[in-house]
N, C-alpha and C positions, 0 to 999 in steps of 0.2 A: 082326917081333919072332919070339925062342924060345919053347917056353911056360912055363922055369925064369925071363924075365926077364916074360914077359910076369901072369905070379902076382905076382914081388916089385911091379911095380905095382899090379893088386891089394891087394895086403894094407899099402903107401905108402894107395891114395885111401882105404882102408878105414879105415886108421887118422882120415888127416890131412883127410879130406875135407868139411866139415862139411854138414849137408842139413835144420837148424836150418834156415832161410831159408825152407823150400817149404813150413808151416806159417803164413807173411805173404802167402806166398803163394794158397796153397788157401783162406787165409779171407776175401780181396779178390773171387776167384774165385766164390764161395759167393754174398757176397752182391751181388755183381753179376746173378749165374744170377735171386737174390731176386727184384730188383730190379724188371730186366727181365720176371720174371712179373706180377707187382704193378703195372708203369708203361705197359702195353701190352697192347691185347685180342683181339691173332689175333700172339705169334711163335710161332718156328721156330726147332730148329734145326739148325744142317746139318751134314749126317753122309756122313761119307765113306769111315768104317770108316781110318783111318788113327790115327796118334800122334798124334797134333794133340783129337783129335774123341772119341778112344776115354778123355784124359784128361780134356777138357770133362765127357762123361759120368759119370766119376767124381766130380766136384765137383758132377755134377746129383744122382745117387743120394746126395752124403753134404745137399745140401741142402733138398732133396724123402726122401729114402726112398726105396727102392727097391718099384719099379714104379710109383710118383706122378710121374713127371715132368710137368708142369703141360704143356708143348708139346708138338707132333710132331717126329718124326726127316727129315729135308728133305732128298734126294740127288735132284742134277742132271747125270745121269747119260748119262757121249759116247756111250758103247755097246762103245767102245776098251779098260775099264779090267779092269786085272788080277785074274782070277778069283780067284784068292787073299785078295782086298779086298772084295769085294763079294761073296765068298761068304759071309768074316768079319764083316761089318754088319749079314747076314740073319739072323745066328746070334746079334748079340748082341742085337739092338734086340729080335727073338721074347725075348731070357733076361731083358730086364729088364722086359718087356710094354708095350715103349713103338709109340706108330704109327708106322711108318715110308713117307710117300712118295717114289715114287721117280717122276719130269717127263729123262724124255731127249730131246740132242740129234737122238736121231734120229726120234722124233715131233717135231719142230719142223720139221729139215728135208721129211714128210710134207706140208707143213702149206704149206711156201715160206718159210717164216720165216725159216731159216736156208738159205742155198746156199752147197756147197761152190767155190772159185778151182779146187776138178781130187779128183780121188776122196783122192789121198794126201796134201793138205791135214791137216792135225791140226784137230781138232776141239776144241779144248781152250780158245781164244777164243771161238768161237760156244753155250757153258753159258753168258753171259751172256744171248741173249738167252732161252735155255726159263727161267732162273731169273727172268726179268726176268716168262713168259708165266706160270709159274708161282704169280709174287707176288698180279698180278694173279687168277687162276684161284681161290686159297684167298682173300684181302682180306688176307694178310701186312702187319703193321707192327714187325713186328721180324724182322732175321733175324738168328741168334748165331754167329758164326764161329768157329773158329781159327785163325786168323792172327795172329804176333808179330810185335811190332817188332823184332827182331834177324833177320829172316828175309829182308829189300829195302827197299831204298833208301823207295819211294815206300812202305811197309808204318811203318816209322819212321814220316814225316811226322802215321798218322793216329790220331784219336782214339779213345777208347774205347768212346765212343759215338761215332760217325762215322751225319754229314744225309747222305744221299738224295736225291733234289728228286722233281718227277713224274714222268721220263724219268730214273729209277734211274741218276741221276748223281749224282760225287762234285766236289766240285767243293773241293779244295785251298786254296784262300787264304782263303773262306768258312765254314773248321769252326769250332765255336761252342768256347766253354774248356772246360777241366773245370779246376775248382779244386777241391782235397783233394779228394772221394769225392757229389761236386754237380758233375750230372750235369742239364740241359738234352733232357727230351725230348717235348718240341711239335713236335705233328706242322701240318700243313697237308694236306685231305685229296688222297690221290695220295702222297704224300710214303711214308718208312718209314727207320727203322736199321738201319745193321749194327750188330752187337755184339759186340764182340775181350774177353773176358771173360781171355785169356790173354797177354795182351799185354805181358805187364812180366815172362813167362817169359819163359827162355833154351832152345834146344834141348841146352846141358843143364842145365838144369832140369826138364824134359819126362823125362827119361833116367832121372835122381835118383828124379822121383816114380814112373814106370815102374817102380823097382825099389823103391822102398820101400813102394809097394802090390800089387806085381803080378800089375801090371796085366795081359792076356795083349791080344799081339797077335796080326796078319794075317803068318807066318811068312815073307816074301820082309822082314821088317828085320833077319832074322838071317841071320847066313855061310851061304849053301849056292852047290852050282855052277851056274853059266850061262854059256850060250854069248851070246859079245860080240865086237864089235865097235870098234877104236880109231876113236873120228870125232872133233879137234878138242878131241881130247883129252877128251869121253868117253867112254864105255865105256857105249854103243848095245846094248842087248838085242834079240839075230836072233827074231825074229816073224817070222806072219807079214802082218805089218803094219806092219817092220821089219826088210826084211829084208837080205843084207849089200853092199851097192855090186861094180862091178869093181872089181877093185885088191884088191879088203876081203877080212884075211885074218881066216878064224873064230875065236874065239880060248875055249881052259873054262873058266873064273876062278872062282875063292873070290870072291862079291862078296854086299853088302846092300845094303838099298835107302835109304837115309836119308832121302827123303819118297816119297810116289809119288800117280799124277795117271792121265793117258793115260799111256795104252803106249807114245803116238806123238810124244812128250817130256820121258817122263823117265827119266832113267840109275841104276843103280844104281854104288856106291861099289868096291871093293878090297877086301876085308875078312877078318879069321876071326874073329870077334868073332860069337858064339854068343849070349851073353845079356847082361843090361840092364847087367849091369855093367860087364863086355867095353866096352859100344855108349859106355859115362864115359866109359871110357882114347881112348878115342878120339878120342871128343866135342873133351876134356881138348887135345887135340893140335890137331885144328881148324883151321884158317888164316880159311876158306873157309865159309862160309854151304852148309846142305844145298839149296836154292835157290840159289845159285852152283852149288853143284861137282855140280846133278844132272839142272837143268832147263831142256831145247834154248830153251825158248821166252821161258825169259826175258835170252836171249846175245845177241838179235835189233837189240836199243844199247837204253843209258842208258834209256832213260828205256819203255819199253816196258811193265811194269805198273801203273806209271802209266799210264797212255795208255789202259791196257782197267781199271784202277779207272771213271775217268775215264767209261767205258763202258758202265757197270753190274756187270762181272767183279767174285768175290769180294774 
């Protein structure tokens, strides 16, 4: 896409693309965030420093006021996260005067509750163990997450208030009905909820909201140059954790990340988009969700996400 075409598309989108629905989505999210604060004794907001959790934080600011978010922010760190994201996470939490709790998969490894099959294994799936340990440590009864139904098939099955049993497991066939805005928040001892206030948002909605609210994001969400290799149709970033393999050609390409996670399983996409408005244009043309386009851990099988969620994953 050349500069002239890009400018024309941006002007066309600005003229024709409605943002009126964002008010309804924001209102629903604020209602859910307040409902969690009212219904649970010890909730926490899962905060990775990624775009979805930053959108939720903006809604939480509007729900409760700056510096008055009534629950802590919780990050489960694999130890293999992008530094641009963790640095931004710390900065934003301090800016909001919010309590930030970080628990690490590496701590679970030292305790022996997480054991890797081999040194190069991705730690992403093992976050479930560390998360359940943090729930027990702090007595959390509700965890607010930024998952959206458009991301992946298993997430499309999930309720906004998603019940977890005493083992932290999700039972997709035993979900509670959600009629209108009536949420069943009953808990037995040891159980908890995962709550997803932006379930009904799409990736396009998120980027339109980021543009409208002028929400700051980690720099890797925007176009930058990075060394990558093409592997199974994904652009794998070349890092000490993900080096090029024998026979692979390292290329320096203009890329951005549509979603961020563990370095060992998160890939960028080729892009020149350097602003939220330009990303809105790209998102309009995308025919694969951000997880489908960028996450190696979701490509192991069609049921990989659902299995992880049953085991306690986010």
